[in-house]
C-alpha positions in Angstrom: 91.4 68.1 -47.6 93.7 68.8 -46.1 95.7 70.9 -48.7 98.3 73.5 -48.3 97.1 75.9 -45.6 96.1 79.1 -47.2 94.2 81.9 -45.1 93.5 84.4 -47.9 90.6 83.6 -50.2 90.5 84.2 -53.9 87.5 85.4 -56.0 87.7 84.7 -59.5 85.6 86.5 -62.1 84.0 83.9 -64.9 84.0 84.8 -68.3 84.7 83.2 -71.8 88.0 81.9 -70.7 86.9 80.3 -67.5 83.6 78.8 -68.8 84.6 75.3 -69.8 83.4 72.9 -66.9 86.5 70.9 -66.6 88.8 74.0 -66.5 86.6 75.7 -63.8 86.7 72.7 -61.8 90.5 72.5 -62.0 90.4 76.2 -60.8 88.3 75.6 -57.9 90.6 72.7 -56.9 93.6 75.1 -57.2 92.1 77.7 -54.9 89.1 79.6 -56.0 86.8 80.2 -53.1 84.4 82.6 -54.5 83.1 82.9 -58.1 82.2 86.5 -59.5 79.5 86.9 -62.1 79.8 90.2 -63.8 76.4 91.4 -64.5 77.8 94.1 -66.8 78.0 91.3 -69.6 75.3 88.9 -70.7 71.7 88.2 -70.2 69.6 87.1 -67.2 69.8 83.4 -68.5 73.5 83.7 -69.1 73.9 84.1 -65.5 71.5 81.6 -64.5 73.4 79.1 -66.6 76.7 80.0 -65.2 75.5 79.7 -61.7 74.6 76.2 -62.6 78.0 75.7 -64.2 79.7 76.7 -60.7 77.8 74.7 -58.6 78.3 71.9 -60.8 81.9 72.2 -60.9 82.2 72.9 -57.1 80.3 69.5 -56.7 82.5 67.6 -58.8 85.9 69.3 -57.1 84.2 68.4 -53.8 84.2 71.9 -52.4 81.5 74.5 -52.0 82.4 78.0 -53.2 80.2 81.2 -52.9 78.8 83.0 -56.0 79.1 86.9 -55.9 76.7 88.6 -58.4 78.4 92.0 -59.3 76.0 94.6 -60.3 76.7 96.9 -63.2 75.6 100.1 -61.6 75.1 103.2 -63.5 76.4 103.3 -67.1 78.5 106.6 -67.2 79.5 105.9 -70.7 80.0 107.7 -74.1 77.8 106.4 -77.0 79.0 104.7 -80.3 81.1 106.0 -83.1 80.2 105.6 -86.7 83.5 103.6 -87.4 83.8 102.3 -83.8 86.5 104.5 -82.5 88.2 107.8 -83.1 91.7 109.3 -82.4 91.8 112.5 -80.2 94.5 114.7 -80.5 95.8 117.1 -77.9 94.3 120.3 -78.1 91.5 119.6 -80.5 87.8 120.5 -79.3 85.4 117.5 -78.7 81.6 117.7 -77.5 80.0 115.3 -75.5 76.2 115.7 -76.5 73.3 114.1 -74.4 71.0 115.0 -77.2 72.9 113.3 -80.1 71.4 110.2 -81.5 73.7 109.8 -84.7 77.0 107.9 -84.3 80.0 109.7 -83.1 82.7 111.4 -85.1 86.1 113.6 -84.6 83.9 116.4 -83.4 81.8 114.6 -80.8 79.6 111.7 -79.7 76.5 111.0 -77.9 76.2 110.0 -74.2 74.6 106.9 -72.4 74.5 109.2 -69.4 72.1 111.8 -70.1 72.7 113.8 -66.9 76.3 114.7 -67.6 75.6 118.5 -68.7 74.1 118.9 -65.4 76.7 117.3 -63.3 79.8 119.3 -64.9 80.8 123.0 -65.3 83.5 124.9 -67.0 86.9 123.9 -65.6 86.1 120.4 -64.8 88.2 117.5 -65.8 86.8 114.3 -67.3 88.6 111.3 -67.3 87.5 108.5 -70.4 88.6 105.0 -70.7 89.9 104.3 -67.4 91.9 107.7 -67.2 93.6 107.3 -70.6 92.0 110.2 -72.2 91.4 113.5 -70.4 89.2 116.2 -71.4 88.8 119.6 -69.9 85.4 121.1 -69.6 85.4 124.6 -71.7 81.7 125.3 -71.0 78.2 123.6 -71.1 75.6 124.7 -73.4 72.2 123.0 -72.9 72.8 119.2 -73.6 76.2 119.9 -74.8 79.5 119.6 -72.8 82.2 121.3 -75.1 85.9 120.3 -73.9 89.2 120.4 -75.0 91.5 117.2 -75.4 94.1 117.4 -72.6 95.6 113.8 -72.9 94.9 112.2 -76.4 94.4 108.8 -77.4 91.9 106.6 -79.2 88.3 106.6 -77.7 86.0 103.8 -78.9 82.6 102.7 -78.3 80.7 102.8 -74.9 84.0 103.9 -72.8 83.6 105.1 -69.3 83.4 108.6 -68.1 84.7 109.7 -64.8 84.8 113.1 -63.3 88.0 114.0 -61.4 87.4 114.4 -57.8 83.8 112.8 -58.0 80.5 114.5 -58.2 78.4 112.5 -60.7 74.9 112.3 -59.4 73.9 108.8 -61.0 72.1 106.6 -58.6 74.0 103.5 -57.5 71.1 101.3 -58.4 69.5 101.6 -61.9 66.4 99.8 -63.4 68.7 97.1 -65.0 70.4 96.5 -61.3 67.1 95.9 -59.8 66.0 93.4 -62.6 69.7 91.7 -62.1 68.8 91.4 -58.2 65.9 89.3 -59.1 68.0 87.2 -61.2 70.7 86.7 -58.7 68.1 85.8 -56.1 66.6 83.1 -58.4 70.0 81.2 -58.2 70.4 82.2 -54.6 73.8 84.2 -55.1 75.6 84.2 -51.9 76.7 87.7 -52.3 75.7 90.9 -54.2 78.2 93.5 -55.1 76.9 96.8 -55.4 78.6 99.3 -57.9 79.3 103.0 -57.1 77.4 103.3 -53.6 78.0 106.9 -52.3 76.5 106.5 -48.8 75.0 104.1 -46.4 71.5 104.8 -47.9 72.5 103.2 -51.2 73.6 99.8 -49.5 70.4 100.1 -47.2 68.3 100.1 -50.5 70.2 97.4 -52.2 69.7 95.2 -49.1 66.0 95.9 -49.0 65.5 95.1 -52.6 67.6 91.9 -52.0 65.6 91.0 -49.2 62.4 91.2 -51.1 63.6 89.6 -54.1 64.9 86.7 -52.1 62.0 86.1 -49.9 60.2 83.6 -52.6 63.3 81.4 -51.6 64.0 82.6 -48.1 67.2 83.8 -49.0 69.3 86.8 -47.8 72.6 87.4 -49.5 75.7 89.2 -48.1 76.0 92.6 -49.4 79.4 93.8 -50.7 80.0 97.6 -51.4 82.4 98.6 -54.1 84.3 101.6 -52.9 85.1 103.3 -56.1 83.8 106.9 -56.0 85.3 109.8 -54.3 81.8 110.6 -52.4 82.4 107.3 -50.8 85.3 108.0 -48.9 83.8 110.5 -46.3 81.2 108.0 -45.8 83.3 104.9 -45.5 82.4 104.1 -42.1 78.8 104.3 -42.4 78.8 102.3 -45.7 80.7 99.7 -43.8 78.3 99.5 -41.2 75.6 99.1 -43.6 77.1 96.4 -45.5 78.5 92.8 -45.0 81.7 93.6 -46.7 83.5 96.2 -48.9 85.7 95.8 -52.2 88.6 98.0 -52.5 87.9 98.5 -56.2 91.0 100.3 -57.2 90.2 100.9 -61.0 87.3 103.7 -60.8 88.6 104.8 -57.4 92.1 105.8 -58.6 90.5 107.7 -61.5 88.4 109.7 -59.3 90.8 110.4 -56.2 94.3 109.8 -58.2 96.6 106.9 -58.5 98.8 108.0 -55.8 96.0 108.2 -53.1 94.9 104.5 -53.6 97.5 102.5 -51.6 97.1 104.4 -48.5 93.1 104.1 -48.7 93.5 100.5 -49.4 95.2 100.1 -46.1 92.9 102.2 -44.5 89.7 100.4 -45.8 91.2 97.0 -44.9 91.9 98.1 -41.3 88.6 99.6 -41.2 86.6 96.5 -42.4 88.5 94.4 -39.8 87.5 96.6 -36.9 84.2 96.6 -38.0 83.8 92.9 -38.3 83.1 92.8 -41.9 84.9 91.1 -44.8 87.0 93.1 -47.4 88.2 91.9 -51.0 91.1 93.9 -52.8 90.5 94.1 -56.5 91.5 95.4 -59.9 94.8 94.8 -61.9 96.1 92.3 -59.2 97.8 89.9 -61.8 97.0 92.1 -65.0 99.9 91.0 -66.9 98.8 87.3 -66.6 95.8 88.2 -69.3 98.6 87.7 -71.8 101.5 86.0 -69.9 101.9 82.9 -68.1 103.7 84.3 -65.0 103.2 87.6 -63.2 105.4 90.6 -63.0 107.3 91.2 -59.8 105.3 94.2 -59.1 102.0 92.4 -59.3 103.6 89.7 -57.0 104.4 92.4 -54.4 100.8 93.9 -54.7 99.0 90.8 -53.9 101.3 90.0 -51.2 101.0 93.6 -49.5 97.3 93.2 -49.6 97.6 90.0 -47.8 100.0 91.2 -45.3 97.6 94.3 -44.8 95.0 91.7 -43.8 92.6 91.5 -46.6 90.2 88.7 -46.6 90.5 87.9 -50.3 92.2 89.1 -53.5 90.3 89.1 -56.6 90.9 88.7 -60.6 88.8 90.3 -63.2 89.9 89.8 -66.9 93.0 87.5 -65.8 90.5 84.6 -65.4 87.3 86.0 -67.5 89.2 86.7 -70.8 92.9 86.0 -70.4 94.9 83.3 -71.7 96.0 81.6 -68.6 93.2 81.6 -66.1 94.2 78.3 -64.4 97.9 79.6 -64.0 96.7 82.8 -62.6 94.8 81.0 -59.8 97.7 78.9 -59.0 100.4 81.8 -58.9 97.9 83.8 -56.8 97.3 81.0 -54.4 101.3 80.4 -54.0 101.7 84.1 -53.3 99.0 84.2 -50.7 100.4 81.2 -48.9 104.3 82.7 -49.0 102.9 86.1 -47.9 101.1 84.6 -44.9 104.2 82.9 -43.4 105.6 86.5 -42.8 102.7 87.6 -40.7 103.3 88.6 -37.3 100.5 87.4 -34.9 99.9 90.2 -32.3 96.7 88.6 -30.4 97.9 90.0 -27.0 98.1 93.4 -28.6 94.7 93.0 -30.3 93.0 92.5 -27.0 94.7 95.0 -24.9 92.1 97.5 -23.7 89.2 95.7 -25.6 85.9 95.0 -24.0 83.1 92.7 -25.4 79.7 93.4 -24.6 78.2 90.0 -26.3 78.8 86.6 -24.7 79.2 85.0 -28.3 81.9 87.5 -29.3 83.6 87.1 -25.9 83.7 83.2 -26.4 85.1 83.7 -29.8 87.8 86.0 -28.7 88.4 83.5 -25.7 88.8 80.5 -28.2 91.4 82.6 -30.3 93.4 83.5 -27.2 93.6 80.3 -25.5 94.3 78.2 -28.7 97.3 80.4 -29.5 98.7 80.4 -26.1 98.3 76.4 -25.9 99.6 75.9 -29.5 96.2 74.1 -30.6 96.0 72.1 -33.8 92.9 73.8 -34.8 90.1 76.0 -33.6 86.6 74.7 -34.4 83.3 76.6 -34.2 80.0 74.8 -34.4 77.9 77.7 -36.0 74.4 78.3 -37.3 74.9 81.9 -38.7 78.6 82.0 -39.1 79.2 85.0 -36.8 81.4 83.3 -34.3 83.9 82.2 -37.3 83.7 85.7 -38.7 84.6 87.2 -35.4 87.4 84.7 -35.1 88.5 85.6 -38.5 89.2 89.4 -38.1 92.5 88.5 -36.0 95.5 87.1 -37.4 96.3 83.7 -35.9 98.3 80.8 -37.7 95.9 78.1 -36.4 93.2 77.1 -38.9 89.5 77.8 -38.1 87.1 75.2 -38.9 83.5 76.3 -39.1 81.1 73.5 -38.9 77.4 74.3 -40.0 74.4 72.3 -40.9 73.2 75.1 -43.3 74.5 75.2 -46.9 73.9 78.8 -47.2 76.0 79.6 -44.2 78.8 77.2 -45.4 78.9 79.2 -48.7 78.9 82.5 -47.3 81.7 81.7 -44.9 83.9 80.6 -48.0 84.8 84.5 -48.1 86.0 84.7 -44.4 89.8 84.9 -43.8 91.5 81.8 -42.3 88.1 80.1 -42.2 87.4 76.5 -43.6 83.5 75.8 -44.0 82.3 72.4 -43.5 78.7 71.1 -43.8 77.9 68.8 -40.8 74.3 68.1 -39.4 74.3 69.0 -35.5 72.4 66.9 -33.0 70.5 69.1 -30.6 72.2 67.1 -27.7 75.5 69.0 -26.9 77.9 66.0 -26.2 76.7 64.2 -29.2 77.4 67.3 -31.2 80.7 67.6 -29.9 81.5 64.0 -30.7 80.2 64.3 -33.9 82.3 67.3 -34.8 85.6 65.2 -33.7 84.8 62.4 -35.8 83.9 64.8 -38.6 87.6 66.3 -38.1 89.3 63.0 -37.7 87.7 61.7 -40.9 89.1 64.6 -42.9 92.6 64.3 -41.3 92.4 67.6 -39.6 93.0 66.4 -36.1 94.3 62.9 -35.0 94.6 61.1 -31.6 96.1 63.3 -29.0 95.8 66.5 -30.9 94.6 69.4 -28.7 91.8 71.7 -30.4 89.3 74.4 -29.2 85.9 74.0 -29.9 83.0 76.5 -29.5 79.3 75.9 -29.5 76.1 77.2 -28.0 73.3 75.6 -25.7 70.7 75.1 -26.6 72.2 73.9 -30.0 71.2 75.6 -33.1 70.2 78.9 -31.8 71.7 81.7 -34.1 73.9 84.0 -31.8 73.7 81.5 -28.9 77.6 80.6 -28.9 78.2 80.6 -25.0 80.8 77.6 -24.6 84.4 77.2 -25.1 85.9 73.6 -24.6 89.7 72.5 -25.0 89.6 68.8 -26.1 92.4 66.4 -26.6 91.4 64.2 -29.3 90.5 60.6 -28.5 
């Protein structure tokens, strides 16, 4: 530090392409803030080992990153084929059979998801393999879903199934997910991403499971709801209120609601998350061409930039860094796009606060720090924080002044790695206010964040160290 200023955070999926310790260190140095572990692949020990790999790489890079455990969710998939795949032609008949045990062929295939025959009826449309194959349901006979191929293609082992418009009853949390939560808590994952939640109850159940599993270590992770079911859209606000953040999971969501509906939904979700003081990650296909190419397409550049301009906290890579040829280059490109897009952002703090009232003292102090720092042209905004709440509130508003969050808790530092425009730093805090403020300035000077004569805003609480106790704003000229 300091490095090129970038407010938007980057979530990178770890996989075979990025598991080399030296490469992962370079990716963190290039801008990765959160590492995603995809629990759809690998064993419990694989994830434990990868978490240790991330922590070691971050330590060598001299930066703390958050770890996000992404649960697999229900396996709504076809079974396996005798020859690994079949070619489906338009107009042919194809049977999805929940009772079938033998490998599939040209006429039909078994199902990992045994409840499909009870979830569909004649006339429904099923989309397989990310929507590349489309089947129309002709009838349901016992355990067999009899269909006609509407859009042809190659169907291979274990490809996913979506129902157009939603309506599959699979629960968001499976037995495997519950085991994976225990694994994630064993290495204190900072965030747990829940796949396919339909309502707030799904998130509340996930939180309860995480808190119970984490109690042995006194750990409570942040919960991220992946918005990828059509049923989640009418319940979006309730899901947001039950979560610490949401992910705009554009892949499955697009299959269920249609590609054309997703851009407007993305903007709505980002806006709602910011209004409700939770974080938001924009994901899926952001830099897809960089799986095989060293540079992104112009459309991908625009996609990332538009998410930044919408106000997303983070943008995410999937296969680009997990299995692609250019994981480091992807992070470098993504960081540059974010930085450039942020230069074009309008700061509208005055408008943000018009007609707004705050009932909490700590939230009022946070907003006061933003407003004052903006109009005074402060070099930095500094928050002494125990829980991270004050920096989170500050991060909900656009401001071209960096927010430095100083906390004595490593778990809080890591969790704040996902907050837009927040640079979390670890610092022991004195119980005496004036000593704590002097220590904070020394900490900032040591890192070149402020120099003598610079003006900065700093918030803290008295008594020091009480979560939710921020009650003081001070404007300081560095000595």
